N, C-alpha and C positions, 0 to 999 in steps of 0.2 A: 502495501497499501506506497501508495505515493501521500495524501494529507496525513498532517500529524493527527492527533487526539483532538485538540483545542479546534486547526479546522476544517476535519468531520462534523466533528460539536459541533460548531456554526451554521450546517452544511441542516443538521437534524432541525434547530433550528429552525432553519427557515421553513423544513419542505412540515415542522407540526404546524408553525403559524397558519401557512395557505394553507394547509389542512386544516384551521377551524373555523376562517370565516368564509369557505368554500360553503356553507346551507346563506351568509348572508349573498350572496355574489347570485348563487344559484336565486336566490327570488328575482331579484335585480335582474336575470338577466332575459328569468321567463317572461315577466312584462311585455308584451306586445310593441310597447315603443319603443322598448329598446330593442328588437325587433327589424321591425323599419328603422330606423338608424342608420343600425349595425351591419343592416341586412345580411344579418346568418340565417341558416338557416333548424342550423342542430348548438341547441344551446348548454347542451354536454359538453358536443368538443369547442366548443369561446368559449365557456370555462375554463379545462384544458390543457388548453391551449395558450387561455391569459393568464392559469396558477403555475404552466411550467416560467413563462419570460418574468414571470412572479423573479422565482427562487432562481432562479440564474442570475437574473438583474441583481436581488437582493446581496445574495455571498456574494457576486464579482464585488459588488460595492464595502463591500467588510469583511472582500480578503483582505480589496486595496486598504482601506484604511486600516486596518491589521497588522496586515505584512506591509505595508507601502511595498509592496510587487507589482505586479495581474499576476491571475494564475498564468500555469506557464499550462504548455500542450499536453505536457503525463497528472498532473491538477485538471484539468478542465473532465477527462477522457473518465477517470474518478468517479469528481462531480456525476457525470452522468447514468455512470453507471449505478451509484447508487440514490442516484431520480430514479433508475427506471425501474431498479427494487421494492422502491415505496410506491410506485404505481396505480399500486391494486388496491393502498389505503387509501389513494387520491381518487379514485373512482369508487371505493365502499362511501364513501365523505360524499361525492355526487350523487351518488344512487340513494344514502337514507336519508337527503335533503325531498326529497319526492317525487 
């Protein structure tokens, strides 16, 4: 593993925070006015992409603040592997949101 415990913990925290916000996002992006403004068909896919984008961007920002550098390719690969493993939890949070 390339990420140290602190870096991995930061990523896991971002994923946890994002999962906690999914019920509110699902409610917001199910609204007909949101769908008509943003022109998406499937709110689950939209929220999944939004959630991934949030996790990746916030983690990148927090990593840079903590380590005073950007992620290396190997770290990005590990970040994606961790996020992929936790995608089931993200989808479950979407499913249980109704």
